[in-house]
BARORO-637682 format. One record per residue (C-alpha): x, z, y; chain. Coordinates in steps of 0.05 Angstrom, whole numbers, plus 32768, in hexadecimal, padded with zeros to 4 digits. Last residue first. Example, Ala and Ser with C-alpha at 12.3 -4.5 7.8 and 13.67 -1.06 7.14 Angstrom:
BARORO-637682
8111, 808F, 7FEB, A
80F6, 809C, 7FA6, A
This chain:
BARORO-637682
75E4, 744F, 79D6, A
75D9, 7451, 7A21, A
7597, 7438, 7A3C, A
75A4, 7415, 7A7E, A
7595, 742A, 7AC6, A
75A3, 7475, 7AC8, A
75CA, 746F, 7A87, A
7608, 744F, 7AA3, A
761F, 740E, 7AC2, A
765D, 7414, 7AEE, A
765C, 73DD, 7B24, A
76A3, 73D3, 7B3B, A
76C3, 73CE, 7B80, A
76F7, 73A2, 7BA3, A
771B, 73BA, 7BE2, A
7708, 739B, 7C24, A
773A, 739E, 7C5E, A
771B, 73A1, 7CA3, A
7745, 7387, 7CDC, A
7759, 7397, 7D24, A
7791, 7370, 7D45, A
77D3, 7393, 7D53, A
77F9, 738C, 7D12, A
7844, 7396, 7D04, A
784B, 73C9, 7D3B, A
786D, 73FC, 7D0D, A
7835, 742E, 7D18, A
7800, 73F8, 7D0B, A
7822, 73E2, 7CCA, A
7826, 742B, 7CB4, A
77DC, 7433, 7CC2, A
77CC, 73F7, 7C96, A
77F6, 7413, 7C5D, A
77D5, 7457, 7C64, A
7790, 7437, 7C60, A
77A8, 740E, 7C24, A
77BA, 744E, 7BFE, A
7779, 7470, 7C10, A
774F, 7435, 7BFA, A
777A, 742E, 7BBB, A
776D, 7477, 7BA8, A
7723, 746F, 7BB7, A
7716, 7434, 7B89, A
76CB, 7435, 7B99, A
76A1, 7433, 7B5A, A
765A, 741F, 7B66, A
7629, 7448, 7B3C, A
7600, 744F, 7AFD, A
75F8, 749A, 7AF3, A
75FD, 74C0, 7AB2, A
75BB, 74D1, 7A90, A
75BE, 750C, 7A93, A
75EB, 751B, 7ACF, A
7633, 7530, 7AD1, A
7652, 74EB, 7AD0, A
763C, 74D8, 7B17, A
7652, 751D, 7B30, A
769B, 7506, 7B2B, A
768F, 74D3, 7B62, A
7682, 748B, 7B4F, A
7677, 7478, 7B99, A
7630, 745C, 7B9B, A
75F0, 746D, 7B76, A
75C0, 7448, 7B49, A
757E, 7460, 7B2C, A
754D, 7440, 7AFB, A
7506, 745D, 7AFA, A
74D6, 745D, 7AC0, A
7505, 744A, 7A87, A
7545, 745F, 7AAB, A
753A, 749B, 7AB1, A
74F7, 74B5, 7A98, A
74C6, 74D2, 7ACB, A
74A7, 7517, 7AC2, A
74AD, 7533, 7B08, A
74EB, 755B, 7AF4, A
7509, 7519, 7ADD, A
74FB, 74F9, 7B21, A
751B, 7533, 7B46, A
7559, 7536, 7B1A, A
7567, 74EC, 7B1D, A
7558, 74E9, 7B68, A
7588, 7521, 7B78, A
75BD, 74FE, 7B4F, A
75B2, 74BF, 7B79, A
75B8, 74E5, 7BBB, A
75FC, 7502, 7BA6, A
7612, 74BF, 7B8A, A
760D, 74A0, 7BCF, A
75E9, 7463, 7BED, A
75AE, 746C, 7BBE, A
758C, 7432, 7B9B, A
754A, 7445, 7B7A, A
7520, 7423, 7B44, A
74DA, 7425, 7B26, A
74B0, 7436, 7B63, A
7467, 7428, 7B73, A
7454, 7447, 7BB6, A
742D, 7488, 7BB0, A
7452, 74A6, 7BEA, A
7459, 74E8, 7BC5, A
748D, 74CD, 7B94, A
74B7, 74AD, 7BCB, A
74B3, 74ED, 7BF5, A
74C9, 7515, 7BB8, A
7507, 74E9, 7BB2, A
7514, 74F3, 7BFC, A
7511, 753F, 7BF7, A
753D, 7541, 7BB9, A
7571, 7514, 7BDA, A
756E, 753F, 7C18, A
757E, 757C, 7BEE, A
75BA, 7558, 7BD0, A
75D7, 7551, 7C15, A
75F0, 7511, 7C35, A
75BC, 7509, 7C6C, A
757B, 74E3, 7C6E, A
755C, 749E, 7C69, A
7523, 7481, 7C40, A
750C, 743B, 7C2F, A
74D5, 7434, 7BFA, A
749D, 7433, 7C2E, A
74BE, 73F5, 7C4C, A
74AB, 73CD, 7C0E, A
74D3, 738E, 7C01, A
74B6, 735F, 7BCC, A
74E8, 7347, 7B98, A
74F8, 72FD, 7B9C, A
753C, 7309, 7B7A, A
7561, 72ED, 7BB7, A
7536, 7317, 7BE5, A
753E, 7358, 7BBF, A
7589, 7350, 7BB9, A
758E, 733F, 7C04, A
7567, 737D, 7C17, A
7594, 73AB, 7BEF, A
75D3, 738A, 7C0A, A
75B9, 7394, 7C51, A
75AA, 73DD, 7C41, A
75F1, 73E5, 7C27, A
760C, 73C9, 7C68, A
75E0, 73F8, 7C91, A
75F6, 7434, 7C68, A
763F, 7420, 7C73, A
7634, 7416, 7CBD, A
7616, 745B, 7CCA, A
75E5, 7464, 7D05, A
75BB, 742A, 7CEB, A
7596, 73F2, 7D0F, A
7563, 73CC, 7CE4, A
752D, 73CC, 7D19, A
750C, 740C, 7D02, A
7540, 743A, 7D22, A
7566, 744B, 7CE2, A
7589, 748F, 7CE3, A
75C0, 74A7, 7CB4, A
75C5, 749F, 7C6A, A
759F, 7472, 7C3A, A
756C, 7476, 7C02, A
7551, 7432, 7BED, A
7516, 7429, 7BBE, A
750D, 73F3, 7B89, A
74C9, 73DB, 7B72, A
74DB, 73A1, 7B44, A
7508, 73BE, 7B0E, A
7512, 7393, 7AD0, A
755A, 73A5, 7ABE, A
7572, 7368, 7AE4, A
754F, 7382, 7B23, A
7578, 73C3, 7B1E, A
75B7, 739A, 7B16, A
75A6, 7372, 7B54, A
759F, 73B4, 7B79, A
75E6, 73CA, 7B65, A
7605, 7385, 7B72, A
75E5, 7381, 7BB7, A
75FD, 73C7, 7BC7, A
7645, 73B3, 7BB6, A
763F, 7372, 7BDF, A
7626, 7397, 7C1C, A
7658, 73D0, 7C17, A
7695, 73A3, 7C12, A
76C7, 73DA, 7C01, A
76EB, 73FC, 7C3A, A
772C, 73FC, 7C62, A
7724, 73FC, 7CAE, A
7747, 73E9, 7CF0, A
7716, 73DC, 7D29, A
7730, 73B8, 7D67, A
76F5, 73CC, 7D92, A
76C7, 73FB, 7D6C, A
769A, 73ED, 7D30, A
7692, 742C, 7D07, A
76B4, 7433, 7CC4, A
76AF, 744C, 7C7D, A
76E1, 7455, 7C43, A
771B, 745F, 7C76, A
771E, 7454, 7CC1, A
7764, 7447, 7CDA, A
7781, 7461, 7D1C, A
77C3, 7456, 7D40, A
77C1, 7485, 7D7C, A
77AA, 7481, 7DC5, A
7777, 7449, 7DC7, A
775B, 745A, 7D83, A
774C, 74A1, 7D9E, A
7723, 7486, 7DD8, A
76FA, 745B, 7DA9, A
76EF, 7495, 7D79, A
76DA, 74C2, 7DB2, A
76A8, 748D, 7DC7, A
768D, 7489, 7D80, A
7685, 74D4, 7D77, A
7696, 74E5, 7D30, A
7678, 74FC, 7CEE, A
767B, 74C7, 7CB7, A
76C1, 74DD, 7CA3, A
7703, 74C4, 7C86, A
7727, 74B1, 7CC7, A
7771, 74A4, 7CBF, A
779C, 74B8, 7CFB, A
77E2, 74A3, 7D12, A
782B, 74B6, 7D1A, A
7823, 74F9, 7D3F, A
7869, 7515, 7D4A, A
7873, 74F9, 7D91, A
7836, 751E, 7DAA, A
784F, 7561, 7D90, A
781B, 757A, 7D5F, A
77ED, 75B5, 7D71, A
77BA, 7584, 7D8D, A
77AB, 756D, 7D46, A
7760, 7579, 7D45, A
7752, 7542, 7D76, A
7714, 7529, 7D52, A
76E7, 7559, 7D77, A
76B3, 757E, 7D4F, A
7669, 7577, 7D60, A
7662, 753D, 7D2F, A
766B, 756C, 7CF5, A
7699, 757F, 7CBC, A
76DD, 7564, 7CD3, A
7712, 7580, 7CA4, A
7758, 756D, 7CBC, A
7787, 7559, 7C84, A
77D2, 7553, 7C8E, A
7801, 751C, 7C77, A
784C, 7521, 7C87, A
786A, 74DC, 7C89, A
78A9, 74C2, 7C66, A
788F, 747F, 7C4D, A
788A, 7498, 7C06, A
7866, 74D5, 7C21, A
7832, 74AA, 7C44, A
782A, 747E, 7C07, A
7818, 74B9, 7BD9, A
77F4, 74E0, 7C0F, A
77C3, 74A8, 7C21, A
77B4, 7498, 7BD8, A
77AC, 74E2, 7BC7, A
777D, 74ED, 7C02, A
7751, 74B4, 7BEA, A
7750, 74CF, 7BA3, A
773F, 7515, 7BBC, A
7702, 7501, 7BE4, A
76FC, 753C, 7C14, A
76BC, 7530, 7C3A, A
76BD, 7536, 7C86, A
7706, 751E, 7C8A, A
7738, 7513, 7CC2, A
777A, 74FF, 7CA3, A
77B5, 750D, 7CD2, A
77F6, 74E8, 7CC7, A
7834, 750E, 7CDF, A
7878, 74F0, 7CF0, A
78B0, 7513, 7CCD, A
78E2, 7537, 7CF9, A
7926, 751C, 7D10, A
7917, 7533, 7D57, A
7922, 74F3, 7D80, A
7927, 74BF, 7D48, A
78E6, 74D5, 7D28, A
78EF, 74CB, 7CDE, A
78DB, 7497, 7CAB, A
7901, 74AB, 7C6D, A
78E5, 74A0, 7C28, A
78DA, 7457, 7C1B, A
78D6, 7448, 7BD1, A
790B, 7416, 7BB6, A
78F1, 73DD, 7B8A, A
7926, 73B3, 7B69, A
78F2, 7386, 7B49, A
790E, 738C, 7B03, A
791D, 73D6, 7B09, A
78DA, 73E8, 7B27, A
78B7, 73BD, 7AF3, A
78DB, 73E1, 7ABB, A
78CA, 7425, 7AD8, A
7881, 7410, 7ADD, A
787E, 73F6, 7A96, A
78A1, 7435, 7A7B, A
786F, 7462, 7A9F, A
7835, 743A, 7A84, A
784C, 7443, 7A3C, A
785E, 748C, 7A45, A
7817, 7499, 7A5E, A
780E, 74B1, 7AA6, A
77EE, 74F3, 7ABA, A
7831, 7518, 7ABC, A
783D, 7505, 7B05, A
7887, 74F8, 7B13, A
7878, 74E2, 7B5B, A
7890, 749B, 7B50, A
786A, 7498, 7B0E, A
782A, 74B2, 7B2F, A
7832, 747E, 7B67, A
7839, 7446, 7B34, A
77FA, 745E, 7B11, A
77D3, 7460, 7B53, A
77E9, 7419, 7B63, A
77C7, 7404, 7B23, A
77EA, 73E8, 7AE5, A
7801, 73A4, 7ACC, A
784B, 73B5, 7AD6, A
7859, 737A, 7B03, A
7818, 7383, 7B29, A
7825, 73CD, 7B34, A
786D, 73C0, 7B4A, A
7856, 738B, 7B7C, A
7822, 73BD, 7B97, A
7859, 73F1, 7B9F, A
787C, 73C0, 7BCE, A
78B8, 7390, 7BC8, A
78D0, 7377, 7C0B, A
């Protein structure tokens, strides 16, 4: 069966571009639109539009549980979900004290599945939920029995970022992560742990000395980034580079170090992760890891659809490729 991915490959464009053409989005050039339409015609692609509940003829509902609304991820989920005939609703889940079952108003037979886009959840509740409804973890994951997840390879991405800092001449590189680390290398958040592993591997392979005083952990907030950056400065430990597991923390570092009189990147090079919009709002702009959020959302919906249809029953983690975007926070821009 021809899929939207086949169309994208044939037309030489991204899946996101094909989706925009299918949904008559104006943000597509005439040239790309014509390529997509030609590929659709040549491949005979027909979008799915009508998966319905046989008992009540109503659309199945996909619930996206999100702590942070990443619009590109949501768009990817919605685009494929709507093509497949699902109704996609967003449930904002801001803290770990909230229950995941925020869709109790839905008739049981109408709930198709759940996509988790959040770092706030109770692991046991997540396990119980996965045993009752098709569930996919998106952008980040926690290891539970029969885990289904779509992410980038966090370890490899972090390794590339830190290796880049070393290549620019940095030798005293700090790590700012999220969550809690117990001192034995155990982390409360898998993606932060994996990025820490990539950080350590890059140091080791480049024969750069590891300094535990340069490793900090906190929460997602900008204020935490400022606090941790100040802690690094007050520690007296030599520092000429920082790898942060989110752009938010990295931007906080840029501003804090500059206010303290340091030049970026000459004195301290800084790299973030995610390529969020904020990464281009700093001076200098932030070097970061680009996660293809639209594709991650799209593939999460595809995985969930396969679970709902019974095509897969064994857990898996799909890794989507990433890019290192080099900007002025690590290299002098002309």
